C-alpha positions in Angstrom: 0.0 0.0 0.0 1.4 3.4 -0.9 1.1 6.2 1.6 1.0 9.7 0.3 2.4 12.5 2.4 -0.1 15.4 2.3 0.8 18.8 3.6 -1.8 20.9 5.3 -3.1 23.0 2.4 -5.4 25.2 4.5 -4.5 28.2 6.7 -6.0 30.3 9.4 -5.6 34.1 9.4 -5.5 36.6 12.3 -7.4 39.6 10.9 -8.3 43.0 12.2 -11.8 44.4 11.8 -11.8 47.7 9.8 -14.6 49.2 12.0 -13.7 48.4 15.6 -10.2 47.0 15.3 -11.1 43.8 17.0 -8.6 40.9 16.2 -10.1 37.6 15.3 -8.9 34.3 13.8 -10.8 33.0 10.7 -10.4 30.0 8.4 -9.0 30.6 4.8 -11.7 28.4 3.3 -14.7 29.5 5.3 -18.0 28.2 3.8 -20.2 30.7 5.6 -20.2 34.4 6.1 -17.9 35.4 9.0 -18.9 38.4 11.0 -16.9 40.4 13.6 -17.8 39.1 17.1 -17.9 42.7 18.5 -19.6 44.9 15.9 -21.0 42.5 13.3 -19.0 43.8 10.3 -18.6 41.2 7.6 -15.0 39.9 7.7 -15.2 37.2 5.0 -17.7 35.7 2.5 -17.6 32.3 0.9 -16.5 32.2 -2.8 -16.4 28.5 -3.8 -12.8 27.7 -2.8 -11.0 30.2 -0.7 -13.1 32.8 1.1 -13.1 36.5 0.1 -11.5 38.1 3.1 -12.5 41.8 3.6 -10.4 42.6 6.6 -6.7 43.4 7.1 -4.6 40.2 7.5 -2.2 40.5 10.4 -0.7 37.0 10.5 -0.9 33.6 8.9 -1.3 30.7 11.3 -0.7 27.1 10.3 
């Protein structure tokens, strides 16, 4: 049996809300709309594969 080594192809991002400057961690391939937990501003929207991130990316977490 052949085992394939698969790297983690997905990432998490630490983003900052443009309205209230709250920092939040979101998934790169989110399948639902992600709102800010403080003010409710839309941070990311699903787009098929990767999500459309509408906030400032501060860091990439793996």
